[in-house]
PDBQT receptor file of N, H, CA, C and O in Angstrom, charges set to zero:
ATOM      1  N   MET A   1     211.426  61.222  62.657  1.00  0.00    +0.000 N 
ATOM      2  CA  MET A   1     211.572  59.876  63.196  1.00  0.00    +0.000 C 
ATOM      3  C   MET A   1     212.857  59.794  64.000  1.00  0.00    +0.000 C 
ATOM      4  O   MET A   1     213.906  60.268  63.564  1.00  0.00    +0.000 OA
ATOM      5  N   ILE A   2     212.767  59.190  65.174  1.00  0.00    +0.000 N 
ATOM      6  H   ILE A   2     211.915  58.805  65.528  1.00  0.00    +0.000 HD
ATOM      7  CA  ILE A   2     213.926  59.037  66.042  1.00  0.00    +0.000 C 
ATOM      8  C   ILE A   2     214.542  57.673  65.801  1.00  0.00    +0.000 C 
ATOM      9  O   ILE A   2     213.851  56.654  65.823  1.00  0.00    +0.000 OA
ATOM     10  N   VAL A   3     215.854  57.661  65.571  1.00  0.00    +0.000 N 
ATOM     11  H   VAL A   3     216.416  58.489  65.553  1.00  0.00    +0.000 HD
ATOM     12  CA  VAL A   3     216.567  56.398  65.374  1.00  0.00    +0.000 C 
ATOM     13  C   VAL A   3     217.102  55.955  66.724  1.00  0.00    +0.000 C 
ATOM     14  O   VAL A   3     217.782  56.713  67.415  1.00  0.00    +0.000 OA
ATOM     15  N   ILE A   4     216.785  54.712  67.094  1.00  0.00    +0.000 N 
ATOM     16  H   ILE A   4     216.233  54.097  66.533  1.00  0.00    +0.000 HD
ATOM     17  CA  ILE A   4     217.212  54.159  68.378  1.00  0.00    +0.000 C 
ATOM     18  C   ILE A   4     218.260  53.088  68.106  1.00  0.00    +0.000 C 
ATOM     19  O   ILE A   4     218.068  52.230  67.244  1.00  0.00    +0.000 OA
ATOM     20  N   ALA A   5     219.359  53.139  68.835  1.00  0.00    +0.000 N 
ATOM     21  H   ALA A   5     219.514  53.837  69.535  1.00  0.00    +0.000 HD
ATOM     22  CA  ALA A   5     220.393  52.120  68.690  1.00  0.00    +0.000 C 
ATOM     23  C   ALA A   5     219.801  50.759  69.020  1.00  0.00    +0.000 C 
ATOM     24  O   ALA A   5     218.901  50.660  69.854  1.00  0.00    +0.000 OA
ATOM     25  N   GLU A   6     220.295  49.716  68.377  1.00  0.00    +0.000 N 
ATOM     26  H   GLU A   6     221.026  49.797  67.700  1.00  0.00    +0.000 HD
ATOM     27  CA  GLU A   6     219.739  48.374  68.549  1.00  0.00    +0.000 C 
ATOM     28  C   GLU A   6     219.699  47.932  70.010  1.00  0.00    +0.000 C 
ATOM     29  O   GLU A   6     218.699  47.368  70.453  1.00  0.00    +0.000 OA
ATOM     30  N   LYS A   7     220.775  48.180  70.770  1.00  0.00    +0.000 N 
ATOM     31  H   LYS A   7     221.588  48.639  70.411  1.00  0.00    +0.000 HD
ATOM     32  CA  LYS A   7     220.792  47.750  72.170  1.00  0.00    +0.000 C 
ATOM     33  C   LYS A   7     219.729  48.497  72.972  1.00  0.00    +0.000 C 
ATOM     34  O   LYS A   7     218.993  47.888  73.749  1.00  0.00    +0.000 OA
ATOM     35  N   SER A   8     219.648  49.798  72.787  1.00  0.00    +0.000 N 
ATOM     36  H   SER A   8     220.245  50.293  72.156  1.00  0.00    +0.000 HD
ATOM     37  CA  SER A   8     218.649  50.544  73.554  1.00  0.00    +0.000 C 
ATOM     38  C   SER A   8     217.241  50.180  73.092  1.00  0.00    +0.000 C 
ATOM     39  O   SER A   8     216.308  50.198  73.894  1.00  0.00    +0.000 OA
ATOM     40  N   ARG A   9     217.074  49.851  71.819  1.00  0.00    +0.000 N 
ATOM     41  H   ARG A   9     217.832  49.837  71.167  1.00  0.00    +0.000 HD
ATOM     42  CA  ARG A   9     215.773  49.420  71.302  1.00  0.00    +0.000 C 
ATOM     43  C   ARG A   9     215.371  48.101  71.952  1.00  0.00    +0.000 C 
ATOM     44  O   ARG A   9     214.228  47.928  72.374  1.00  0.00    +0.000 OA
ATOM     45  N   ALA A  10     216.310  47.185  72.025  1.00  0.00    +0.000 N 
ATOM     46  H   ALA A  10     217.239  47.325  71.682  1.00  0.00    +0.000 HD
ATOM     47  CA  ALA A  10     216.043  45.893  72.664  1.00  0.00    +0.000 C 
ATOM     48  C   ALA A  10     215.701  46.089  74.135  1.00  0.00    +0.000 C 
ATOM     49  O   ALA A  10     214.785  45.454  74.657  1.00  0.00    +0.000 OA
ATOM     50  N   ASP A  11     216.438  46.968  74.797  1.00  0.00    +0.000 N 
ATOM     51  H   ASP A  11     217.182  47.484  74.374  1.00  0.00    +0.000 HD
ATOM     52  CA  ASP A  11     216.162  47.259  76.212  1.00  0.00    +0.000 C 
ATOM     53  C   ASP A  11     214.782  47.877  76.374  1.00  0.00    +0.000 C 
ATOM     54  O   ASP A  11     214.040  47.542  77.297  1.00  0.00    +0.000 OA
ATOM     55  N   TYR A  12     214.449  48.790  75.459  1.00  0.00    +0.000 N 
ATOM     56  H   TYR A  12     215.052  49.062  74.709  1.00  0.00    +0.000 HD
ATOM     57  CA  TYR A  12     213.139  49.441  75.513  1.00  0.00    +0.000 C 
ATOM     58  C   TYR A  12     212.022  48.407  75.454  1.00  0.00    +0.000 C 
ATOM     59  O   TYR A  12     211.099  48.449  76.267  1.00  0.00    +0.000 OA
ATOM     60  N   PHE A  13     212.094  47.478  74.501  1.00  0.00    +0.000 N 
ATOM     61  H   PHE A  13     212.844  47.444  73.841  1.00  0.00    +0.000 HD
ATOM     62  CA  PHE A  13     211.041  46.474  74.348  1.00  0.00    +0.000 C 
ATOM     63  C   PHE A  13     211.047  45.474  75.499  1.00  0.00    +0.000 C 
ATOM     64  O   PHE A  13     209.991  44.972  75.884  1.00  0.00    +0.000 OA
ATOM     65  N   LYS A  14     212.207  45.182  76.046  1.00  0.00    +0.000 N 
ATOM     66  H   LYS A  14     213.064  45.590  75.733  1.00  0.00    +0.000 HD
ATOM     67  CA  LYS A  14     212.286  44.295  77.202  1.00  0.00    +0.000 C 
ATOM     68  C   LYS A  14     211.550  44.920  78.388  1.00  0.00    +0.000 C 
ATOM     69  O   LYS A  14     210.780  44.244  79.071  1.00  0.00    +0.000 OA
ATOM     70  N   GLU A  15     211.787  46.194  78.628  1.00  0.00    +0.000 N 
ATOM     71  H   GLU A  15     212.412  46.742  78.074  1.00  0.00    +0.000 HD
ATOM     72  CA  GLU A  15     211.102  46.897  79.716  1.00  0.00    +0.000 C 
ATOM     73  C   GLU A  15     209.609  47.023  79.428  1.00  0.00    +0.000 C 
ATOM     74  O   GLU A  15     208.781  46.893  80.329  1.00  0.00    +0.000 OA
ATOM     75  N   ARG A  16     209.277  47.275  78.180  1.00  0.00    +0.000 N 
ATOM     76  H   ARG A  16     209.950  47.381  77.447  1.00  0.00    +0.000 HD
ATOM     77  CA  ARG A  16     207.868  47.413  77.793  1.00  0.00    +0.000 C 
ATOM     78  C   ARG A  16     207.101  46.118  78.069  1.00  0.00    +0.000 C 
ATOM     79  O   ARG A  16     205.969  46.154  78.552  1.00  0.00    +0.000 OA
ATOM     80  N   ARG A  17     207.721  44.974  77.761  1.00  0.00    +0.000 N 
ATOM     81  H   ARG A  17     208.640  44.944  77.368  1.00  0.00    +0.000 HD
ATOM     82  CA  ARG A  17     207.059  43.681  77.995  1.00  0.00    +0.000 C 
ATOM     83  C   ARG A  17     206.870  43.393  79.482  1.00  0.00    +0.000 C 
ATOM     84  O   ARG A  17     206.003  42.599  79.847  1.00  0.00    +0.000 OA
ATOM     85  N   LYS A  18     207.665  44.021  80.344  1.00  0.00    +0.000 N 
ATOM     86  H   LYS A  18     208.370  44.666  80.047  1.00  0.00    +0.000 HD
ATOM     87  CA  LYS A  18     207.484  43.854  81.783  1.00  0.00    +0.000 C 
ATOM     88  C   LYS A  18     206.217  44.555  82.257  1.00  0.00    +0.000 C 
ATOM     89  O   LYS A  18     205.595  44.123  83.227  1.00  0.00    +0.000 OA
ATOM     90  N   GLU A  19     205.830  45.640  81.574  1.00  0.00    +0.000 N 
ATOM     91  H   GLU A  19     206.336  45.991  80.786  1.00  0.00    +0.000 HD
ATOM     92  CA  GLU A  19     204.692  46.462  81.987  1.00  0.00    +0.000 C 
ATOM     93  C   GLU A  19     203.418  46.198  81.195  1.00  0.00    +0.000 C 
ATOM     94  O   GLU A  19     202.328  46.540  81.654  1.00  0.00    +0.000 OA
ATOM     95  N   ARG A  20     203.532  45.607  80.037  1.00  0.00    +0.000 N 
ATOM     96  H   ARG A  20     204.417  45.329  79.664  1.00  0.00    +0.000 HD
ATOM     97  CA  ARG A  20     202.385  45.443  79.152  1.00  0.00    +0.000 C 
ATOM     98  C   ARG A  20     202.216  43.982  78.760  1.00  0.00    +0.000 C 
ATOM     99  O   ARG A  20     203.160  43.193  78.795  1.00  0.00    +0.000 OA
ATOM    100  N   LYS A  21     200.981  43.646  78.386  1.00  0.00    +0.000 N 
ATOM    101  H   LYS A  21     200.214  44.287  78.358  1.00  0.00    +0.000 HD
ATOM    102  CA  LYS A  21     200.688  42.290  77.934  1.00  0.00    +0.000 C 
ATOM    103  C   LYS A  21     199.732  42.389  76.757  1.00  0.00    +0.000 C 
ATOM    104  O   LYS A  21     198.789  43.181  76.781  1.00  0.00    +0.000 OA
ATOM    105  N   SER A  22     199.969  41.603  75.748  1.00  0.00    +0.000 N 
ATOM    106  H   SER A  22     200.735  40.960  75.728  1.00  0.00    +0.000 HD
ATOM    107  CA  SER A  22     199.134  41.608  74.553  1.00  0.00    +0.000 C 
ATOM    108  C   SER A  22     197.854  40.819  74.797  1.00  0.00    +0.000 C 
ATOM    109  O   SER A  22     197.846  39.835  75.537  1.00  0.00    +0.000 OA
ATOM    110  N   PHE A  23     196.757  41.271  74.154  1.00  0.00    +0.000 N 
ATOM    111  H   PHE A  23     196.764  42.070  73.553  1.00  0.00    +0.000 HD
ATOM    112  CA  PHE A  23     195.465  40.598  74.249  1.00  0.00    +0.000 C 
ATOM    113  C   PHE A  23     194.870  40.588  72.852  1.00  0.00    +0.000 C 
ATOM    114  O   PHE A  23     194.638  41.647  72.269  1.00  0.00    +0.000 OA
ATOM    115  N   SER A  24     194.625  39.419  72.316  1.00  0.00    +0.000 N 
ATOM    116  H   SER A  24     194.814  38.559  72.789  1.00  0.00    +0.000 HD
ATOM    117  CA  SER A  24     194.159  39.309  70.943  1.00  0.00    +0.000 C 
ATOM    118  C   SER A  24     193.060  38.253  70.842  1.00  0.00    +0.000 C 
ATOM    119  O   SER A  24     193.147  37.188  71.453  1.00  0.00    +0.000 OA
ATOM    120  N   VAL A  25     192.021  38.567  70.058  1.00  0.00    +0.000 N 
ATOM    121  H   VAL A  25     191.951  39.432  69.561  1.00  0.00    +0.000 HD
ATOM    122  CA  VAL A  25     190.943  37.606  69.827  1.00  0.00    +0.000 C 
ATOM    123  C   VAL A  25     190.582  37.603  68.346  1.00  0.00    +0.000 C 
ATOM    124  O   VAL A  25     190.786  38.590  67.640  1.00  0.00    +0.000 OA
ATOM    125  N   LEU A  26     190.051  36.490  67.897  1.00  0.00    +0.000 N 
ATOM    126  H   LEU A  26     189.886  35.688  68.471  1.00  0.00    +0.000 HD
ATOM    127  CA  LEU A  26     189.593  36.355  66.527  1.00  0.00    +0.000 C 
ATOM    128  C   LEU A  26     188.076  36.481  66.519  1.00  0.00    +0.000 C 
ATOM    129  O   LEU A  26     187.379  35.730  67.203  1.00  0.00    +0.000 OA
ATOM    130  N   LEU A  27     187.564  37.441  65.735  1.00  0.00    +0.000 N 
ATOM    131  H   LEU A  27     188.130  38.050  65.180  1.00  0.00    +0.000 HD
ATOM    132  CA  LEU A  27     186.131  37.706  65.670  1.00  0.00    +0.000 C 
ATOM    133  C   LEU A  27     185.607  37.477  64.261  1.00  0.00    +0.000 C 
ATOM    134  O   LEU A  27     186.368  37.441  63.294  1.00  0.00    +0.000 OA
ATOM    135  N   GLU A  28     184.294  37.324  64.164  1.00  0.00    +0.000 N 
ATOM    136  H   GLU A  28     183.676  37.354  64.950  1.00  0.00    +0.000 HD
ATOM    137  CA  GLU A  28     183.659  37.274  62.851  1.00  0.00    +0.000 C 
ATOM    138  C   GLU A  28     183.893  38.624  62.185  1.00  0.00    +0.000 C 
ATOM    139  O   GLU A  28     183.776  39.668  62.826  1.00  0.00    +0.000 OA
ATOM    140  N   ARG A  29     184.222  38.597  60.902  1.00  0.00    +0.000 N 
ATOM    141  H   ARG A  29     184.317  37.749  60.381  1.00  0.00    +0.000 HD
ATOM    142  CA  ARG A  29     184.572  39.817  60.182  1.00  0.00    +0.000 C 
ATOM    143  C   ARG A  29     183.489  40.887  60.270  1.00  0.00    +0.000 C 
ATOM    144  O   ARG A  29     183.794  42.045  60.555  1.00  0.00    +0.000 OA
ATOM    145  N   LYS A  30     182.238  40.525  60.033  1.00  0.00    +0.000 N 
ATOM    146  H   LYS A  30     181.990  39.584  59.802  1.00  0.00    +0.000 HD
ATOM    147  CA  LYS A  30     181.150  41.509  60.041  1.00  0.00    +0.000 C 
ATOM    148  C   LYS A  30     180.998  42.150  61.415  1.00  0.00    +0.000 C 
ATOM    149  O   LYS A  30     180.778  43.356  61.530  1.00  0.00    +0.000 OA
ATOM    150  N   LYS A  31     181.117  41.332  62.447  1.00  0.00    +0.000 N 
ATOM    151  H   LYS A  31     181.295  40.353  62.353  1.00  0.00    +0.000 HD
ATOM    152  CA  LYS A  31     180.991  41.850  63.810  1.00  0.00    +0.000 C 
ATOM    153  C   LYS A  31     182.148  42.808  64.123  1.00  0.00    +0.000 C 
ATOM    154  O   LYS A  31     181.937  43.867  64.712  1.00  0.00    +0.000 OA
ATOM    155  N   ALA A  32     183.350  42.437  63.733  1.00  0.00    +0.000 N 
ATOM    156  H   ALA A  32     183.522  41.576  63.254  1.00  0.00    +0.000 HD
ATOM    157  CA  ALA A  32     184.522  43.269  63.990  1.00  0.00    +0.000 C 
ATOM    158  C   ALA A  32     184.423  44.600  63.245  1.00  0.00    +0.000 C 
ATOM    159  O   ALA A  32     184.754  45.650  63.797  1.00  0.00    +0.000 OA
ATOM    160  N   GLU A  33     183.970  44.553  61.997  1.00  0.00    +0.000 N 
ATOM    161  H   GLU A  33     183.702  43.700  61.549  1.00  0.00    +0.000 HD
ATOM    162  CA  GLU A  33     183.840  45.777  61.215  1.00  0.00    +0.000 C 
ATOM    163  C   GLU A  33     182.766  46.697  61.801  1.00  0.00    +0.000 C 
ATOM    164  O   GLU A  33     182.929  47.918  61.818  1.00  0.00    +0.000 OA
ATOM    165  N   LYS A  34     181.681  46.112  62.274  1.00  0.00    +0.000 N 
ATOM    166  H   LYS A  34     181.549  45.121  62.261  1.00  0.00    +0.000 HD
ATOM    167  CA  LYS A  34     180.619  46.899  62.910  1.00  0.00    +0.000 C 
ATOM    168  C   LYS A  34     181.146  47.547  64.196  1.00  0.00    +0.000 C 
ATOM    169  O   LYS A  34     180.849  48.707  64.483  1.00  0.00    +0.000 OA
ATOM    170  N   PHE A  35     181.919  46.795  64.952  1.00  0.00    +0.000 N 
ATOM    171  H   PHE A  35     182.160  45.853  64.719  1.00  0.00    +0.000 HD
ATOM    172  CA  PHE A  35     182.519  47.300  66.185  1.00  0.00    +0.000 C 
ATOM    173  C   PHE A  35     183.497  48.441  65.884  1.00  0.00    +0.000 C 
ATOM    174  O   PHE A  35     183.484  49.465  66.568  1.00  0.00    +0.000 OA
ATOM    175  N   GLU A  36     184.334  48.269  64.876  1.00  0.00    +0.000 N 
ATOM    176  H   GLU A  36     184.345  47.438  64.320  1.00  0.00    +0.000 HD
ATOM    177  CA  GLU A  36     185.289  49.313  64.503  1.00  0.00    +0.000 C 
ATOM    178  C   GLU A  36     184.578  50.601  64.083  1.00  0.00    +0.000 C 
ATOM    179  O   GLU A  36     185.034  51.703  64.390  1.00  0.00    +0.000 OA
ATOM    180  N   LYS A  37     183.461  50.446  63.381  1.00  0.00    +0.000 N 
ATOM    181  H   LYS A  37     183.091  49.551  63.133  1.00  0.00    +0.000 HD
ATOM    182  CA  LYS A  37     182.686  51.620  62.971  1.00  0.00    +0.000 C 
ATOM    183  C   LYS A  37     182.118  52.332  64.205  1.00  0.00    +0.000 C 
ATOM    184  O   LYS A  37     182.126  53.561  64.275  1.00  0.00    +0.000 OA
ATOM    185  N   LYS A  38     181.628  51.559  65.169  1.00  0.00    +0.000 N 
ATOM    186  H   LYS A  38     181.622  50.561  65.112  1.00  0.00    +0.000 HD
ATOM    187  CA  LYS A  38     181.087  52.134  66.403  1.00  0.00    +0.000 C 
ATOM    188  C   LYS A  38     182.181  52.878  67.172  1.00  0.00    +0.000 C 
ATOM    189  O   LYS A  38     181.942  53.969  67.691  1.00  0.00    +0.000 OA
ATOM    190  N   LEU A  39     183.373  52.293  67.245  1.00  0.00    +0.000 N 
ATOM    191  H   LEU A  39     183.566  51.407  66.824  1.00  0.00    +0.000 HD
ATOM    192  CA  LEU A  39     184.484  52.953  67.930  1.00  0.00    +0.000 C 
ATOM    193  C   LEU A  39     184.867  54.253  67.233  1.00  0.00    +0.000 C 
ATOM    194  O   LEU A  39     185.214  55.237  67.886  1.00  0.00    +0.000 OA
ATOM    195  N   GLU A  40     184.803  54.250  65.913  1.00  0.00    +0.000 N 
ATOM    196  H   GLU A  40     184.521  53.450  65.383  1.00  0.00    +0.000 HD
ATOM    197  CA  GLU A  40     185.107  55.462  65.153  1.00  0.00    +0.000 C 
ATOM    198  C   GLU A  40     184.101  56.559  65.508  1.00  0.00    +0.000 C 
ATOM    199  O   GLU A  40     184.478  57.719  65.672  1.00  0.00    +0.000 OA
ATOM    200  N   GLU A  41     182.835  56.196  65.625  1.00  0.00    +0.000 N 
ATOM    201  H   GLU A  41     182.529  55.253  65.492  1.00  0.00    +0.000 HD
ATOM    202  CA  GLU A  41     181.797  57.158  66.007  1.00  0.00    +0.000 C 
ATOM    203  C   GLU A  41     182.057  57.702  67.414  1.00  0.00    +0.000 C 
ATOM    204  O   GLU A  41     181.846  58.885  67.681  1.00  0.00    +0.000 OA
ATOM    205  N   LEU A  42     182.513  56.830  68.299  1.00  0.00    +0.000 N 
ATOM    206  H   LEU A  42     182.684  55.869  68.081  1.00  0.00    +0.000 HD
ATOM    207  CA  LEU A  42     182.810  57.224  69.676  1.00  0.00    +0.000 C 
ATOM    208  C   LEU A  42     184.160  57.933  69.802  1.00  0.00    +0.000 C 
ATOM    209  O   LEU A  42     184.486  58.486  70.853  1.00  0.00    +0.000 OA
ATOM    210  N   GLN A  43     184.934  57.910  68.724  1.00  0.00    +0.000 N 
ATOM    211  H   GLN A  43     184.670  57.461  67.870  1.00  0.00    +0.000 HD
ATOM    212  CA  GLN A  43     186.292  58.470  68.679  1.00  0.00    +0.000 C 
ATOM    213  C   GLN A  43     187.181  57.852  69.763  1.00  0.00    +0.000 C 
ATOM    214  O   GLN A  43     187.863  58.550  70.512  1.00  0.00    +0.000 OA
ATOM    215  N   LYS A  44     187.146  56.518  69.816  1.00  0.00    +0.000 N 
ATOM    216  H   LYS A  44     186.592  55.951  69.207  1.00  0.00    +0.000 HD
ATOM    217  CA  LYS A  44     187.961  55.769  70.763  1.00  0.00    +0.000 C 
ATOM    218  C   LYS A  44     188.762  54.719  70.014  1.00  0.00    +0.000 C 
ATOM    219  O   LYS A  44     188.340  54.209  68.975  1.00  0.00    +0.000 OA
ATOM    220  N   THR A  45     189.920  54.410  70.563  1.00  0.00    +0.000 N 
ATOM    221  H   THR A  45     190.263  54.824  71.406  1.00  0.00    +0.000 HD
ATOM    222  CA  THR A  45     190.696  53.305  70.017  1.00  0.00    +0.000 C 
ATOM    223  C   THR A  45     190.207  52.016  70.664  1.00  0.00    +0.000 C 
ATOM    224  O   THR A  45     189.491  52.049  71.664  1.00  0.00    +0.000 OA
ATOM    225  N   LYS A  46     190.591  50.895  70.099  1.00  0.00    +0.000 N 
ATOM    226  H   LYS A  46     191.173  50.867  69.286  1.00  0.00    +0.000 HD
ATOM    227  CA  LYS A  46     190.232  49.602  70.678  1.00  0.00    +0.000 C 
ATOM    228  C   LYS A  46     190.816  49.487  72.086  1.00  0.00    +0.000 C 
ATOM    229  O   LYS A  46     190.161  48.992  73.003  1.00  0.00    +0.000 OA
ATOM    230  N   ALA A  47     192.050  49.948  72.242  1.00  0.00    +0.000 N 
ATOM    231  H   ALA A  47     192.582  50.350  71.497  1.00  0.00    +0.000 HD
ATOM    232  CA  ALA A  47     192.706  49.868  73.549  1.00  0.00    +0.000 C 
ATOM    233  C   ALA A  47     191.977  50.728  74.580  1.00  0.00    +0.000 C 
ATOM    234  O   ALA A  47     191.768  50.290  75.712  1.00  0.00    +0.000 OA
ATOM    235  N   GLU A  48     191.593  51.933  74.206  1.00  0.00    +0.000 N 
ATOM    236  H   GLU A  48     191.763  52.289  73.287  1.00  0.00    +0.000 HD
ATOM    237  CA  GLU A  48     190.867  52.806  75.134  1.00  0.00    +0.000 C 
ATOM    238  C   GLU A  48     189.554  52.162  75.558  1.00  0.00    +0.000 C 
ATOM    239  O   GLU A  48     189.222  52.123  76.743  1.00  0.00    +0.000 OA
ATOM    240  N   TRP A  49     188.816  51.659  74.582  1.00  0.00    +0.000 N 
ATOM    241  H   TRP A  49     189.086  51.691  73.620  1.00  0.00    +0.000 HD
ATOM    242  CA  TRP A  49     187.526  51.036  74.871  1.00  0.00    +0.000 C 
ATOM    243  C   TRP A  49     187.694  49.822  75.780  1.00  0.00    +0.000 C 
ATOM    244  O   TRP A  49     186.972  49.670  76.765  1.00  0.00    +0.000 OA
ATOM    245  N   LEU A  50     188.646  48.967  75.445  1.00  0.00    +0.000 N 
ATOM    246  H   LEU A  50     189.233  49.090  74.645  1.00  0.00    +0.000 HD
ATOM    247  CA  LEU A  50     188.853  47.754  76.233  1.00  0.00    +0.000 C 
ATOM    248  C   LEU A  50     189.302  48.089  77.651  1.00  0.00    +0.000 C 
ATOM    249  O   LEU A  50     188.836  47.469  78.607  1.00  0.00    +0.000 OA
ATOM    250  N   ASN A  51     190.194  49.051  77.800  1.00  0.00    +0.000 N 
ATOM    251  H   ASN A  51     190.573  49.555  77.024  1.00  0.00    +0.000 HD
ATOM    252  CA  ASN A  51     190.628  49.447  79.144  1.00  0.00    +0.000 C 
ATOM    253  C   ASN A  51     189.460  49.950  79.974  1.00  0.00    +0.000 C 
ATOM    254  O   ASN A  51     189.378  49.643  81.163  1.00  0.00    +0.000 OA
ATOM    255  N   GLU A  52     188.558  50.711  79.381  1.00  0.00    +0.000 N 
ATOM    256  H   GLU A  52     188.625  50.960  78.415  1.00  0.00    +0.000 HD
ATOM    257  CA  GLU A  52     187.371  51.184  80.090  1.00  0.00    +0.000 C 
ATOM    258  C   GLU A  52     186.499  50.014  80.547  1.00  0.00    +0.000 C 
ATOM    259  O   GLU A  52     186.041  49.982  81.689  1.00  0.00    +0.000 OA
ATOM    260  N   LYS A  53     186.277  49.062  79.653  1.00  0.00    +0.000 N 
ATOM    261  H   LYS A  53     186.649  49.089  78.726  1.00  0.00    +0.000 HD
ATOM    262  CA  LYS A  53     185.433  47.913  79.993  1.00  0.00    +0.000 C 
ATOM    263  C   LYS A  53     186.074  47.049  81.075  1.00  0.00    +0.000 C 
ATOM    264  O   LYS A  53     185.383  46.559  81.967  1.00  0.00    +0.000 OA
ATOM    265  N   ILE A  54     187.372  46.864  81.002  1.00  0.00    +0.000 N 
ATOM    266  H   ILE A  54     187.934  47.263  80.277  1.00  0.00    +0.000 HD
ATOM    267  CA  ILE A  54     188.066  46.075  82.026  1.00  0.00    +0.000 C 
ATOM    268  C   ILE A  54     187.969  46.781  83.372  1.00  0.00    +0.000 C 
ATOM    269  O   ILE A  54     187.713  46.142  84.393  1.00  0.00    +0.000 OA
ATOM    270  N   ASP A  55     188.174  48.105  83.380  1.00  0.00    +0.000 N 
ATOM    271  H   ASP A  55     188.383  48.624  82.551  1.00  0.00    +0.000 HD
ATOM    272  CA  ASP A  55     188.047  48.870  84.626  1.00  0.00    +0.000 C 
ATOM    273  C   ASP A  55     186.645  48.739  85.209  1.00  0.00    +0.000 C 
ATOM    274  O   ASP A  55     186.485  48.602  86.422  1.00  0.00    +0.000 OA
ATOM    275  N   GLU A  56     185.627  48.781  84.348  1.00  0.00    +0.000 N 
ATOM    276  H   GLU A  56     185.757  48.893  83.362  1.00  0.00    +0.000 HD
ATOM    277  CA  GLU A  56     184.247  48.604  84.818  1.00  0.00    +0.000 C 
ATOM    278  C   GLU A  56     184.074  47.233  85.468  1.00  0.00    +0.000 C 
ATOM    279  O   GLU A  56     183.482  47.125  86.542  1.00  0.00    +0.000 OA
ATOM    280  N   GLU A  57     184.580  46.202  84.829  1.00  0.00    +0.000 N 
ATOM    281  H   GLU A  57     185.060  46.290  83.957  1.00  0.00    +0.000 HD
ATOM    282  CA  GLU A  57     184.443  44.841  85.356  1.00  0.00    +0.000 C 
ATOM    283  C   GLU A  57     185.201  44.647  86.663  1.00  0.00    +0.000 C 
ATOM    284  O   GLU A  57     184.779  43.886  87.533  1.00  0.00    +0.000 OA
ATOM    285  N   LEU A  58     186.322  45.342  86.785  1.00  0.00    +0.000 N 
ATOM    286  H   LEU A  58     186.665  45.960  86.078  1.00  0.00    +0.000 HD
ATOM    287  CA  LEU A  58     187.137  45.205  87.995  1.00  0.00    +0.000 C 
ATOM    288  C   LEU A  58     186.690  46.153  89.092  1.00  0.00    +0.000 C 
ATOM    289  O   LEU A  58     187.220  46.118  90.203  1.00  0.00    +0.000 OA
ATOM    290  N   GLY A  59     185.714  46.999  88.787  1.00  0.00    +0.000 N 
ATOM    291  H   GLY A  59     185.283  47.028  87.885  1.00  0.00    +0.000 HD
ATOM    292  CA  GLY A  59     185.150  47.880  89.787  1.00  0.00    +0.000 C 
ATOM    293  C   GLY A  59     185.988  49.081  90.140  1.00  0.00    +0.000 C 
ATOM    294  O   GLY A  59     185.939  49.564  91.271  1.00  0.00    +0.000 OA
ATOM    295  N   LYS A  60     186.760  49.575  89.186  1.00  0.00    +0.000 N 
ATOM    296  H   LYS A  60     186.800  49.183  88.267  1.00  0.00    +0.000 HD
ATOM    297  CA  LYS A  60     187.588  50.764  89.446  1.00  0.00    +0.000 C 
ATOM    298  C   LYS A  60     186.793  52.016  89.284  1.00  0.00    +0.000 C 
ATOM    299  O   LYS A  60     187.325  53.112  89.463  1.00  0.00    +0.000 OA
TER     300      LYS A  60
């Protein structure tokens, strides 16, 4: 584990927030669990799957 000084840690997260944005939704538990199982079968993370779908929608 790498220990980061508090100032550099704060700077790191400040820069990270400039490049990234959080996306969160509340789903029915059964639906979410079924989705997580499907992602496990596909060996994809939620972020990977969502990025692919967004790229498809945006026509990349």
